[in-house]
Every structure is written in structure tokens, then in C-alpha cells.
PDB file of N, CA, C and O in Angstrom:
ATOM      1  N   MET A   1       4.983  -2.025   0.457  1.00  0.00           N
ATOM      2  CA  MET A   1       4.358  -2.846   1.455  1.00  0.00           C
ATOM      3  C   MET A   1       4.177  -4.263   0.879  1.00  0.00           C
ATOM      4  O   MET A   1       3.521  -4.453  -0.145  1.00  0.00           O
ATOM      5  N   THR A   2       4.778  -5.253   1.566  1.00  0.00           N
ATOM      6  CA  THR A   2       4.609  -6.627   1.000  1.00  0.00           C
ATOM      7  C   THR A   2       3.983  -7.503   1.988  1.00  0.00           C
ATOM      8  O   THR A   2       4.574  -7.493   3.067  1.00  0.00           O
ATOM      9  N   ASP A   3       2.966  -8.249   1.926  1.00  0.00           N
ATOM     10  CA  ASP A   3       2.439  -9.143   3.048  1.00  0.00           C
ATOM     11  C   ASP A   3       1.971 -10.570   2.451  1.00  0.00           C
ATOM     12  O   ASP A   3       0.936 -10.851   1.848  1.00  0.00           O
ATOM     13  N   GLU A   4       3.024 -11.344   2.799  1.00  0.00           N
ATOM     14  CA  GLU A   4       2.797 -12.770   2.396  1.00  0.00           C
ATOM     15  C   GLU A   4       1.893 -13.734   3.035  1.00  0.00           C
ATOM     16  O   GLU A   4       1.685 -14.905   2.719  1.00  0.00           O
ATOM     17  N   SER A   5       1.294 -12.899   4.180  1.00  0.00           N
ATOM     18  CA  SER A   5       0.626 -13.834   5.077  1.00  0.00           C
ATOM     19  C   SER A   5      -0.975 -13.874   4.818  1.00  0.00           C
ATOM     20  O   SER A   5      -1.687 -14.650   5.456  1.00  0.00           O
ATOM     21  N   ARG A   6      -1.425 -13.110   3.974  1.00  0.00           N
ATOM     22  CA  ARG A   6      -2.755 -12.891   3.671  1.00  0.00           C
ATOM     23  C   ARG A   6      -3.040 -13.008   2.332  1.00  0.00           C
ATOM     24  O   ARG A   6      -2.599 -12.237   1.479  1.00  0.00           O
ATOM     25  N   GLY A   7      -3.724 -13.894   2.126  1.00  0.00           N
ATOM     26  CA  GLY A   7      -4.067 -13.933   0.320  1.00  0.00           C
ATOM     27  C   GLY A   7      -3.096 -14.137  -0.774  1.00  0.00           C
ATOM     28  O   GLY A   7      -3.412 -14.197  -1.962  1.00  0.00           O
ATOM     29  N   ALA A   8      -1.809 -14.248  -0.275  1.00  0.00           N
ATOM     30  CA  ALA A   8      -0.790 -14.589  -1.316  1.00  0.00           C
ATOM     31  C   ALA A   8      -0.828 -13.672  -2.455  1.00  0.00           C
ATOM     32  O   ALA A   8      -0.523 -14.115  -3.563  1.00  0.00           O
ATOM     33  N   GLY A   9      -1.241 -12.180  -2.286  1.00  0.00           N
ATOM     34  CA  GLY A   9      -0.959 -11.280  -3.158  1.00  0.00           C
ATOM     35  C   GLY A   9      -2.126 -11.636  -4.346  1.00  0.00           C
ATOM     36  O   GLY A   9      -1.967 -11.008  -5.393  1.00  0.00           O
ATOM     37  N   ARG A  10      -2.815 -12.194  -4.318  1.00  0.00           N
ATOM     38  CA  ARG A  10      -3.919 -12.346  -5.262  1.00  0.00           C
ATOM     39  C   ARG A  10      -5.044 -11.511  -5.084  1.00  0.00           C
ATOM     40  O   ARG A  10      -5.296 -11.127  -3.942  1.00  0.00           O
ATOM     41  N   THR A  11      -5.835 -11.134  -6.125  1.00  0.00           N
ATOM     42  CA  THR A  11      -6.861 -10.450  -5.685  1.00  0.00           C
ATOM     43  C   THR A  11      -8.305 -11.047  -6.012  1.00  0.00           C
ATOM     44  O   THR A  11      -9.194 -10.232  -6.259  1.00  0.00           O
ATOM     45  N   VAL A  12      -8.518 -12.015  -6.026  1.00  0.00           N
ATOM     46  CA  VAL A  12      -9.732 -12.984  -6.202  1.00  0.00           C
ATOM     47  C   VAL A  12     -10.700 -12.923  -5.168  1.00  0.00           C
ATOM     48  O   VAL A  12     -11.891 -12.973  -5.472  1.00  0.00           O
ATOM     49  N   GLY A  13     -10.311 -12.814  -3.879  1.00  0.00           N
ATOM     50  CA  GLY A  13     -11.255 -12.877  -2.933  1.00  0.00           C
ATOM     51  C   GLY A  13     -10.485 -12.942  -1.610  1.00  0.00           C
ATOM     52  O   GLY A  13      -9.255 -12.911  -1.641  1.00  0.00           O
ATOM     53  N   PRO A  14     -11.112 -13.025  -0.513  1.00  0.00           N
ATOM     54  CA  PRO A  14     -10.562 -13.113   0.868  1.00  0.00           C
ATOM     55  C   PRO A  14     -10.002 -14.319   1.023  1.00  0.00           C
ATOM     56  O   PRO A  14     -10.410 -15.312   0.420  1.00  0.00           O
ATOM     57  N   PRO A  15      -8.919 -14.326   1.929  1.00  0.00           N
ATOM     58  CA  PRO A  15      -8.534 -13.213   2.530  1.00  0.00           C
ATOM     59  C   PRO A  15      -7.796 -12.229   1.628  1.00  0.00           C
ATOM     60  O   PRO A  15      -7.063 -12.732   0.776  1.00  0.00           O
ATOM     61  N   TRP A  16      -7.889 -10.785   1.695  1.00  0.00           N
ATOM     62  CA  TRP A  16      -7.415  -9.854   0.872  1.00  0.00           C
ATOM     63  C   TRP A  16      -5.890  -9.786   1.184  1.00  0.00           C
ATOM     64  O   TRP A  16      -5.577  -9.783   2.374  1.00  0.00           O
ATOM     65  N   SER A  17      -5.071  -9.739   0.398  1.00  0.00           N
ATOM     66  CA  SER A  17      -3.639  -9.609   0.849  1.00  0.00           C
ATOM     67  C   SER A  17      -3.656  -7.657   1.182  1.00  0.00           C
ATOM     68  O   SER A  17      -4.379  -6.778   0.712  1.00  0.00           O
ATOM     69  N   VAL A  18      -2.776  -7.615   1.951  1.00  0.00           N
ATOM     70  CA  VAL A  18      -2.386  -6.026   2.496  1.00  0.00           C
ATOM     71  C   VAL A  18      -2.064  -5.371   1.404  1.00  0.00           C
ATOM     72  O   VAL A  18      -2.548  -4.244   1.289  1.00  0.00           O
ATOM     73  N   ASP A  19      -1.335  -5.792   0.515  1.00  0.00           N
ATOM     74  CA  ASP A  19      -0.851  -5.267  -0.711  1.00  0.00           C
ATOM     75  C   ASP A  19      -1.847  -4.752  -1.701  1.00  0.00           C
ATOM     76  O   ASP A  19      -1.681  -3.738  -2.378  1.00  0.00           O
ATOM     77  N   VAL A  20      -2.912  -5.546  -1.732  1.00  0.00           N
ATOM     78  CA  VAL A  20      -3.926  -5.444  -2.702  1.00  0.00           C
ATOM     79  C   VAL A  20      -4.618  -4.353  -2.357  1.00  0.00           C
ATOM     80  O   VAL A  20      -4.716  -3.392  -3.120  1.00  0.00           O
ATOM     81  N   VAL A  21      -5.209  -4.395  -1.084  1.00  0.00           N
ATOM     82  CA  VAL A  21      -5.896  -3.230  -0.198  1.00  0.00           C
ATOM     83  C   VAL A  21      -5.399  -2.041  -0.163  1.00  0.00           C
ATOM     84  O   VAL A  21      -6.047  -1.012  -0.353  1.00  0.00           O
ATOM     85  N   ALA A  22      -3.722  -2.137   0.187  1.00  0.00           N
ATOM     86  CA  ALA A  22      -3.081  -0.771  -0.016  1.00  0.00           C
ATOM     87  C   ALA A  22      -3.006  -0.019  -1.331  1.00  0.00           C
ATOM     88  O   ALA A  22      -2.991   1.209  -1.421  1.00  0.00           O
ATOM     89  N   ASP A  23      -2.955  -0.958  -2.442  1.00  0.00           N
ATOM     90  CA  ASP A  23      -2.826  -0.578  -3.726  1.00  0.00           C
ATOM     91  C   ASP A  23      -4.435   0.130  -4.091  1.00  0.00           C
ATOM     92  O   ASP A  23      -4.713   1.201  -4.631  1.00  0.00           O
ATOM     93  N   LEU A  24      -5.233  -0.860  -3.598  1.00  0.00           N
ATOM     94  CA  LEU A  24      -6.635  -0.321  -3.768  1.00  0.00           C
ATOM     95  C   LEU A  24      -6.910   1.310  -3.057  1.00  0.00           C
ATOM     96  O   LEU A  24      -7.521   2.274  -3.519  1.00  0.00           O
ATOM     97  N   HIS A  25      -6.446   1.194  -2.229  1.00  0.00           N
ATOM     98  CA  HIS A  25      -6.466   2.518  -1.056  1.00  0.00           C
ATOM     99  C   HIS A  25      -5.874   3.554  -1.622  1.00  0.00           C
ATOM    100  O   HIS A  25      -6.394   4.669  -1.582  1.00  0.00           O
ATOM    101  N   ALA A  26      -4.733   3.326  -2.211  1.00  0.00           N
ATOM    102  CA  ALA A  26      -3.738   4.451  -2.976  1.00  0.00           C
ATOM    103  C   ALA A  26      -4.074   4.940  -3.999  1.00  0.00           C
ATOM    104  O   ALA A  26      -3.689   6.051  -4.365  1.00  0.00           O
ATOM    105  N   GLY A  27      -5.030   4.035  -4.793  1.00  0.00           N
ATOM    106  CA  GLY A  27      -5.484   4.676  -6.048  1.00  0.00           C
ATOM    107  C   GLY A  27      -4.826   4.277  -7.477  1.00  0.00           C
ATOM    108  O   GLY A  27      -5.046   4.773  -8.583  1.00  0.00           O
ATOM    109  N   VAL A  28      -3.869   3.131  -7.075  1.00  0.00           N
ATOM    110  CA  VAL A  28      -2.724   2.765  -8.340  1.00  0.00           C
ATOM    111  C   VAL A  28      -3.341   1.704  -8.843  1.00  0.00           C
ATOM    112  O   VAL A  28      -2.734   1.231  -9.804  1.00  0.00           O
ATOM    113  N   LEU A  29      -4.517   1.041  -8.498  1.00  0.00           N
ATOM    114  CA  LEU A  29      -5.185   0.103  -9.652  1.00  0.00           C
ATOM    115  C   LEU A  29      -5.825   0.701 -10.659  1.00  0.00           C
ATOM    116  O   LEU A  29      -6.338   1.807 -10.487  1.00  0.00           O
ATOM    117  N   ASP A  30      -5.879   0.109 -11.747  1.00  0.00           N
ATOM    118  CA  ASP A  30      -6.647   0.593 -12.804  1.00  0.00           C
ATOM    119  C   ASP A  30      -8.243   0.660 -12.556  1.00  0.00           C
ATOM    120  O   ASP A  30      -8.789  -0.110 -11.766  1.00  0.00           O
ATOM    121  N   GLU A  31      -8.963   1.658 -13.307  1.00  0.00           N
ATOM    122  CA  GLU A  31     -10.358   1.919 -12.766  1.00  0.00           C
ATOM    123  C   GLU A  31     -11.211   0.542 -12.989  1.00  0.00           C
ATOM    124  O   GLU A  31     -12.034   0.249 -12.122  1.00  0.00           O
ATOM    125  N   ARG A  32     -11.084  -0.104 -13.844  1.00  0.00           N
ATOM    126  CA  ARG A  32     -11.777  -1.671 -14.094  1.00  0.00           C
ATOM    127  C   ARG A  32     -11.692  -2.386 -12.736  1.00  0.00           C
ATOM    128  O   ARG A  32     -12.644  -2.853 -12.110  1.00  0.00           O
ATOM    129  N   ALA A  33     -10.355  -2.395 -12.373  1.00  0.00           N
ATOM    130  CA  ALA A  33     -10.048  -3.343 -11.585  1.00  0.00           C
ATOM    131  C   ALA A  33     -10.492  -2.862  -9.991  1.00  0.00           C
ATOM    132  O   ALA A  33     -10.774  -3.677  -9.113  1.00  0.00           O
ATOM    133  N   ALA A  34     -10.494  -1.515  -9.818  1.00  0.00           N
ATOM    134  CA  ALA A  34     -10.857  -0.761  -8.448  1.00  0.00           C
ATOM    135  C   ALA A  34     -12.280  -1.015  -8.517  1.00  0.00           C
ATOM    136  O   ALA A  34     -12.726  -1.580  -7.518  1.00  0.00           O
ATOM    137  N   ALA A  35     -13.330  -0.675  -9.678  1.00  0.00           N
ATOM    138  CA  ALA A  35     -14.487  -0.603  -9.744  1.00  0.00           C
ATOM    139  C   ALA A  35     -15.264  -2.230  -9.148  1.00  0.00           C
ATOM    140  O   ALA A  35     -16.341  -2.440  -8.589  1.00  0.00           O
ATOM    141  N   GLU A  36     -14.351  -2.990  -9.499  1.00  0.00           N
ATOM    142  CA  GLU A  36     -14.483  -4.576  -9.218  1.00  0.00           C
ATOM    143  C   GLU A  36     -14.431  -4.788  -7.741  1.00  0.00           C
ATOM    144  O   GLU A  36     -15.366  -5.217  -7.065  1.00  0.00           O
ATOM    145  N   LEU A  37     -13.083  -4.399  -7.245  1.00  0.00           N
ATOM    146  CA  LEU A  37     -12.892  -4.784  -6.031  1.00  0.00           C
ATOM    147  C   LEU A  37     -13.270  -3.857  -4.742  1.00  0.00           C
ATOM    148  O   LEU A  37     -13.392  -4.354  -3.622  1.00  0.00           O
ATOM    149  N   TRP A  38     -13.438  -2.514  -4.992  1.00  0.00           N
ATOM    150  CA  TRP A  38     -14.236  -1.801  -3.722  1.00  0.00           C
ATOM    151  C   TRP A  38     -15.264  -2.244  -3.193  1.00  0.00           C
ATOM    152  O   TRP A  38     -15.345  -2.168  -1.967  1.00  0.00           O
ATOM    153  N   PRO A  39     -16.303  -2.809  -3.924  1.00  0.00           N
ATOM    154  CA  PRO A  39     -17.578  -3.390  -3.066  1.00  0.00           C
ATOM    155  C   PRO A  39     -17.026  -4.596  -2.477  1.00  0.00           C
ATOM    156  O   PRO A  39     -17.262  -4.748  -1.278  1.00  0.00           O
ATOM    157  N   LEU A  40     -16.208  -5.659  -3.181  1.00  0.00           N
ATOM    158  CA  LEU A  40     -15.837  -6.797  -2.326  1.00  0.00           C
ATOM    159  C   LEU A  40     -15.141  -6.693  -1.403  1.00  0.00           C
ATOM    160  O   LEU A  40     -15.274  -7.465  -0.453  1.00  0.00           O
ATOM    161  N   VAL A  41     -14.115  -5.629  -1.405  1.00  0.00           N
ATOM    162  CA  VAL A  41     -12.989  -5.287  -0.105  1.00  0.00           C
ATOM    163  C   VAL A  41     -14.234  -4.752   1.067  1.00  0.00           C
ATOM    164  O   VAL A  41     -14.340  -5.295   2.166  1.00  0.00           O
ATOM    165  N   ASN A  42     -15.059  -3.697   0.651  1.00  0.00           N
ATOM    166  CA  ASN A  42     -15.964  -2.979   1.612  1.00  0.00           C
ATOM    167  C   ASN A  42     -16.730  -4.067   2.249  1.00  0.00           C
ATOM    168  O   ASN A  42     -16.809  -4.087   3.478  1.00  0.00           O
ATOM    169  N   ALA A  43     -17.336  -5.031   1.487  1.00  0.00           N
ATOM    170  CA  ALA A  43     -18.073  -6.271   2.283  1.00  0.00           C
ATOM    171  C   ALA A  43     -17.171  -7.061   3.336  1.00  0.00           C
ATOM    172  O   ALA A  43     -17.771  -7.645   4.238  1.00  0.00           O
ATOM    173  N   ASP A  44     -15.950  -7.118   3.301  1.00  0.00           N
ATOM    174  CA  ASP A  44     -15.092  -7.842   4.104  1.00  0.00           C
ATOM    175  C   ASP A  44     -14.719  -7.183   5.375  1.00  0.00           C
ATOM    176  O   ASP A  44     -14.183  -6.077   5.301  1.00  0.00           O
ATOM    177  N   PRO A  45     -14.946  -7.755   6.606  1.00  0.00           N
ATOM    178  CA  PRO A  45     -14.425  -6.964   7.832  1.00  0.00           C
ATOM    179  C   PRO A  45     -12.898  -7.009   8.025  1.00  0.00           C
ATOM    180  O   PRO A  45     -12.300  -6.097   8.596  1.00  0.00           O
ATOM    181  N   ASP A  46     -12.358  -7.975   7.587  1.00  0.00           N
ATOM    182  CA  ASP A  46     -10.755  -8.045   7.767  1.00  0.00           C
ATOM    183  C   ASP A  46     -10.321  -6.960   6.523  1.00  0.00           C
ATOM    184  O   ASP A  46      -9.577  -6.063   6.918  1.00  0.00           O
ATOM    185  N   ALA A  47     -10.612  -6.923   5.347  1.00  0.00           N
ATOM    186  CA  ALA A  47     -10.188  -5.845   4.820  1.00  0.00           C
ATOM    187  C   ALA A  47     -10.671  -4.304   4.922  1.00  0.00           C
ATOM    188  O   ALA A  47     -10.116  -3.415   4.277  1.00  0.00           O
ATOM    189  N   ARG A  48     -11.704  -4.086   5.751  1.00  0.00           N
ATOM    190  CA  ARG A  48     -12.093  -3.097   5.939  1.00  0.00           C
ATOM    191  C   ARG A  48     -11.094  -2.446   7.423  1.00  0.00           C
ATOM    192  O   ARG A  48     -10.778  -1.271   7.608  1.00  0.00           O
ATOM    193  N   ALA A  49     -10.812  -3.484   8.198  1.00  0.00           N
ATOM    194  CA  ALA A  49      -9.999  -3.216   9.267  1.00  0.00           C
ATOM    195  C   ALA A  49      -8.384  -2.513   8.513  1.00  0.00           C
ATOM    196  O   ALA A  49      -7.742  -1.523   8.863  1.00  0.00           O
ATOM    197  N   ILE A  50      -8.189  -3.261   7.662  1.00  0.00           N
ATOM    198  CA  ILE A  50      -6.713  -2.770   6.693  1.00  0.00           C
ATOM    199  C   ILE A  50      -7.067  -1.288   6.307  1.00  0.00           C
ATOM    200  O   ILE A  50      -6.403  -0.318   6.673  1.00  0.00           O
ATOM    201  N   LEU A  51      -8.280  -1.226   5.461  1.00  0.00           N
ATOM    202  CA  LEU A  51      -8.602   0.244   5.303  1.00  0.00           C
ATOM    203  C   LEU A  51      -8.469   1.097   6.322  1.00  0.00           C
ATOM    204  O   LEU A  51      -7.821   2.123   6.114  1.00  0.00           O
ATOM    205  N   GLU A  52      -8.967   0.894   7.450  1.00  0.00           N
ATOM    206  CA  GLU A  52      -9.200   1.631   8.598  1.00  0.00           C
ATOM    207  C   GLU A  52      -7.857   2.067   9.162  1.00  0.00           C
ATOM    208  O   GLU A  52      -7.745   3.177   9.681  1.00  0.00           O
ATOM    209  N   ALA A  53      -6.915   1.289   9.080  1.00  0.00           N
ATOM    210  CA  ALA A  53      -5.411   1.242   9.557  1.00  0.00           C
ATOM    211  C   ALA A  53      -5.054   2.233   8.652  1.00  0.00           C
ATOM    212  O   ALA A  53      -4.738   3.338   9.095  1.00  0.00           O
ATOM    213  N   LEU A  54      -5.052   2.009   7.399  1.00  0.00           N
ATOM    214  CA  LEU A  54      -4.478   2.783   6.274  1.00  0.00           C
ATOM    215  C   LEU A  54      -5.001   4.340   6.395  1.00  0.00           C
ATOM    216  O   LEU A  54      -4.243   5.295   6.229  1.00  0.00           O
ATOM    217  N   GLU A  55      -6.331   4.459   6.691  1.00  0.00           N
ATOM    218  CA  GLU A  55      -6.931   5.833   6.589  1.00  0.00           C
ATOM    219  C   GLU A  55      -6.375   6.593   7.997  1.00  0.00           C
ATOM    220  O   GLU A  55      -6.228   7.814   8.028  1.00  0.00           O
ATOM    221  N   SER A  56      -6.113   5.805   9.046  1.00  0.00           N
ATOM    222  CA  SER A  56      -5.493   6.236  10.438  1.00  0.00           C
ATOM    223  C   SER A  56      -4.010   6.655  10.147  1.00  0.00           C
ATOM    224  O   SER A  56      -3.527   7.651  10.686  1.00  0.00           O
ATOM    225  N   THR A  57      -3.321   5.883   9.299  1.00  0.00           N
ATOM    226  CA  THR A  57      -1.833   6.113   9.250  1.00  0.00           C
ATOM    227  C   THR A  57      -1.811   7.328   8.177  1.00  0.00           C
ATOM    228  O   THR A  57      -0.876   8.123   8.274  1.00  0.00           O
ATOM    229  N   THR A  58      -2.625   7.495   7.323  1.00  0.00           N
ATOM    230  CA  THR A  58      -2.772   8.803   6.627  1.00  0.00           C
ATOM    231  C   THR A  58      -3.198   9.958   7.151  1.00  0.00           C
ATOM    232  O   THR A  58      -2.782  11.053   6.772  1.00  0.00           O
ATOM    233  N   ALA A  59      -4.097   9.781   8.099  1.00  0.00           N
ATOM    234  CA  ALA A  59      -4.473  11.087   8.691  1.00  0.00           C
ATOM    235  C   ALA A  59      -3.551  11.530   9.892  1.00  0.00           C
ATOM    236  O   ALA A  59      -3.635  12.675  10.336  1.00  0.00           O
ATOM    237  N   ASP A  60      -2.537  10.467  10.488  1.00  0.00           N
ATOM    238  CA  ASP A  60      -1.422  10.680  11.256  1.00  0.00           C
ATOM    239  C   ASP A  60      -0.205  11.439  10.561  1.00  0.00           C
ATOM    240  O   ASP A  60       0.407  12.398  11.030  1.00  0.00           O
ATOM    241  N   LEU A  61       0.003  10.835   9.403  1.00  0.00           N
ATOM    242  CA  LEU A  61       1.107  11.499   8.752  1.00  0.00           C
ATOM    243  C   LEU A  61       0.663  13.012   8.357  1.00  0.00           C
ATOM    244  O   LEU A  61       1.482  13.931   8.329  1.00  0.00           O
ATOM    245  N   THR A  62      -0.842  13.195   8.027  1.00  0.00           N
ATOM    246  CA  THR A  62      -1.136  14.574   7.406  1.00  0.00           C
ATOM    247  C   THR A  62      -1.128  15.517   8.538  1.00  0.00           C
ATOM    248  O   THR A  62      -0.900  16.701   8.292  1.00  0.00           O
ATOM    249  N   ALA A  63      -1.382  15.083   9.925  1.00  0.00           N
ATOM    250  CA  ALA A  63      -1.353  15.898  10.913  1.00  0.00           C
ATOM    251  C   ALA A  63       0.035  16.407  11.360  1.00  0.00           C
ATOM    252  O   ALA A  63       0.251  17.462  11.958  1.00  0.00           O
ATOM    253  N   LEU A  64       0.921  15.501  10.980  1.00  0.00           N
ATOM    254  CA  LEU A  64       2.269  16.276  11.046  1.00  0.00           C
ATOM    255  C   LEU A  64       2.982  17.315  10.340  1.00  0.00           C
ATOM    256  O   LEU A  64       3.953  17.935  10.770  1.00  0.00           O
ATOM    257  N   THR A  65       2.315  17.477   9.012  1.00  0.00           N
ATOM    258  CA  THR A  65       2.557  18.594   8.253  1.00  0.00           C
ATOM    259  C   THR A  65       1.786  19.823   8.765  1.00  0.00           C
ATOM    260  O   THR A  65       2.030  20.901   8.223  1.00  0.00           O
ATOM    261  N   ALA A  66       0.965  19.772   9.662  1.00  0.00           N
ATOM    262  CA  ALA A  66       0.140  21.033  10.070  1.00  0.00           C
ATOM    263  C   ALA A  66       0.726  21.702  11.341  1.00  0.00           C
ATOM    264  O   ALA A  66       0.236  22.727  11.814  1.00  0.00           O
ATOM    265  N   GLY A  67       1.632  21.167  11.786  1.00  0.00           N
ATOM    266  CA  GLY A  67       2.440  21.659  12.918  1.00  0.00           C
ATOM    267  C   GLY A  67       3.691  22.333  12.525  1.00  0.00           C
ATOM    268  O   GLY A  67       4.250  22.118  11.450  1.00  0.00           O
ATOM    269  N   SER A  68       4.144  23.207  13.479  1.00  0.00           N
ATOM    270  CA  SER A  68       5.423  23.889  12.877  1.00  0.00           C
ATOM    271  C   SER A  68       6.566  23.005  13.537  1.00  0.00           C
ATOM    272  O   SER A  68       6.487  22.327  14.561  1.00  0.00           O
ATOM    273  N   VAL A  69       7.663  23.189  12.675  1.00  0.00           N
ATOM    274  CA  VAL A  69       8.964  22.387  13.143  1.00  0.00           C
ATOM    275  C   VAL A  69      10.006  23.742  13.561  1.00  0.00           C
ATOM    276  O   VAL A  69      10.382  24.749  12.962  1.00  0.00           O
ATOM    277  N   GLU A  70      10.211  23.219  14.785  1.00  0.00           N
ATOM    278  CA  GLU A  70      11.484  23.961  15.153  1.00  0.00           C
ATOM    279  C   GLU A  70      12.859  23.820  14.567  1.00  0.00           C
ATOM    280  O   GLU A  70      13.282  22.695  14.303  1.00  0.00           O
ATOM    281  N   PRO A  71      13.585  24.896  14.345  1.00  0.00           N
ATOM    282  CA  PRO A  71      14.732  24.784  13.594  1.00  0.00           C
ATOM    283  C   PRO A  71      15.765  23.935  14.269  1.00  0.00           C
ATOM    284  O   PRO A  71      15.860  24.112  15.483  1.00  0.00           O
ATOM    285  N   MET A  72      16.728  22.857  13.604  1.00  0.00           N
ATOM    286  CA  MET A  72      17.543  22.139  14.016  1.00  0.00           C
ATOM    287  C   MET A  72      18.776  23.152  14.916  1.00  0.00           C
ATOM    288  O   MET A  72      19.347  24.125  14.425  1.00  0.00           O
ATOM    289  N   PRO A  73      18.980  22.623  16.318  1.00  0.00           N
ATOM    290  CA  PRO A  73      20.072  23.309  16.810  1.00  0.00           C
ATOM    291  C   PRO A  73      21.360  23.686  15.951  1.00  0.00           C
ATOM    292  O   PRO A  73      21.729  22.914  15.066  1.00  0.00           O
ATOM    293  N   ALA A  74      21.930  24.672  16.167  1.00  0.00           N
ATOM    294  CA  ALA A  74      23.215  24.995  15.438  1.00  0.00           C
ATOM    295  C   ALA A  74      24.281  23.900  15.805  1.00  0.00           C
ATOM    296  O   ALA A  74      24.965  23.641  14.816  1.00  0.00           O
ATOM    297  N   HIS A  75      24.589  23.271  16.773  1.00  0.00           N
ATOM    298  CA  HIS A  75      25.472  22.510  17.175  1.00  0.00           C
ATOM    299  C   HIS A  75      25.206  21.066  16.413  1.00  0.00           C
ATOM    300  O   HIS A  75      26.162  20.311  16.235  1.00  0.00           O
ATOM    301  N   PHE A  76      24.208  20.795  16.078  1.00  0.00           N
ATOM    302  CA  PHE A  76      23.494  19.675  15.334  1.00  0.00           C
ATOM    303  C   PHE A  76      23.985  19.863  13.980  1.00  0.00           C
ATOM    304  O   PHE A  76      24.796  19.141  13.399  1.00  0.00           O
ATOM    305  N   ARG A  77      23.295  21.118  13.447  1.00  0.00           N
ATOM    306  CA  ARG A  77      23.702  21.457  11.838  1.00  0.00           C
ATOM    307  C   ARG A  77      25.092  21.438  11.537  1.00  0.00           C
ATOM    308  O   ARG A  77      25.436  20.819  10.529  1.00  0.00           O
ATOM    309  N   GLY A  78      25.975  22.022  12.250  1.00  0.00           N
ATOM    310  CA  GLY A  78      27.390  21.710  12.157  1.00  0.00           C
ATOM    311  C   GLY A  78      27.813  20.127  11.839  1.00  0.00           C
ATOM    312  O   GLY A  78      28.362  19.683  10.831  1.00  0.00           O
ATOM    313  N   GLU A  79      27.389  19.455  12.993  1.00  0.00           N
ATOM    314  CA  GLU A  79      27.704  18.070  12.816  1.00  0.00           C
ATOM    315  C   GLU A  79      27.078  17.245  11.589  1.00  0.00           C
ATOM    316  O   GLU A  79      27.731  16.398  10.979  1.00  0.00           O
ATOM    317  N   ALA A  80      25.966  17.521  11.335  1.00  0.00           N
ATOM    318  CA  ALA A  80      25.304  16.905  10.241  1.00  0.00           C
ATOM    319  C   ALA A  80      26.002  17.456   8.692  1.00  0.00           C
ATOM    320  O   ALA A  80      26.054  16.656   7.758  1.00  0.00           O
ATOM    321  N   ARG A  81      26.505  18.841   8.538  1.00  0.00           N
ATOM    322  CA  ARG A  81      26.848  19.224   7.625  1.00  0.00           C
ATOM    323  C   ARG A  81      28.576  18.354   7.467  1.00  0.00           C
ATOM    324  O   ARG A  81      29.166  18.145   6.407  1.00  0.00           O
ATOM    325  N   CYS A  82      28.878  18.121   8.360  1.00  0.00           N
ATOM    326  CA  CYS A  82      30.355  17.539   8.297  1.00  0.00           C
ATOM    327  C   CYS A  82      30.062  16.156   7.999  1.00  0.00           C
ATOM    328  O   CYS A  82      30.915  15.710   7.232  1.00  0.00           O
ATOM    329  N   ARG A  83      29.179  15.306   8.314  1.00  0.00           N
ATOM    330  CA  ARG A  83      28.932  14.243   7.912  1.00  0.00           C
ATOM    331  C   ARG A  83      28.473  13.954   6.842  1.00  0.00           C
ATOM    332  O   ARG A  83      28.533  12.776   6.490  1.00  0.00           O
ATOM    333  N   VAL A  84      27.783  15.079   5.868  1.00  0.00           N
ATOM    334  CA  VAL A  84      27.501  14.711   4.497  1.00  0.00           C
ATOM    335  C   VAL A  84      28.488  15.303   3.644  1.00  0.00           C
ATOM    336  O   VAL A  84      28.272  15.253   2.433  1.00  0.00           O
ATOM    337  N   GLY A  85      29.682  15.933   4.116  1.00  0.00           N
ATOM    338  CA  GLY A  85      30.596  16.407   3.465  1.00  0.00           C
ATOM    339  C   GLY A  85      30.620  17.920   2.934  1.00  0.00           C
ATOM    340  O   GLY A  85      31.420  18.340   2.098  1.00  0.00           O
ATOM    341  N   GLN A  86      29.672  18.624   3.518  1.00  0.00           N
ATOM    342  CA  GLN A  86      29.403  20.189   3.138  1.00  0.00           C
ATOM    343  C   GLN A  86      30.440  21.028   3.860  1.00  0.00           C
ATOM    344  O   GLN A  86      30.443  22.252   3.730  1.00  0.00           O
TER     345      GLN A  86
END
């Protein structure tokens, strides 16, 4: 994710970059940085909105794994195999 419109990728304060909030949400920041950022990000309504959107997206993607998937129709399977050279 790359967002140049908010915060210019900096981590020092609002407006928070979507990239920084996404990294924090994903748990990829080191423990010290995350411990410093969570209270600051949680206190910012715009950052909270980004976190809520990320949570919603995570929930939507998780829900996709819960359903059953119908097999691909045979005529599409054959076409797909031809296109990938099998």
C-alpha cells in the first residue's frame, strides 16, 4: 500500500500516512515503535477511520474463506489449461 497524500510516510504525527497505519495494523513495526504509535493513532479520528477500514477489509476477506467454492466448469478448466500450457 502506498499513500503519498497523507503524512508523507512520516511517523511523527497526524496526519498519519495510510502506509504507517496499515503497517501498525499488520504488526510489521518493531515492538517499541508500535507501543509508541498505538496510543497516538488510537487518539486520532482520521487514523481510527483507516483502522476501521482495514478491519472491515480483513473481516470481508476472512468471510470469503468460510464459504464453499464451486468447482470451475469443465469447459473453463480446459481453456485455462491450454492458456497456461498444460
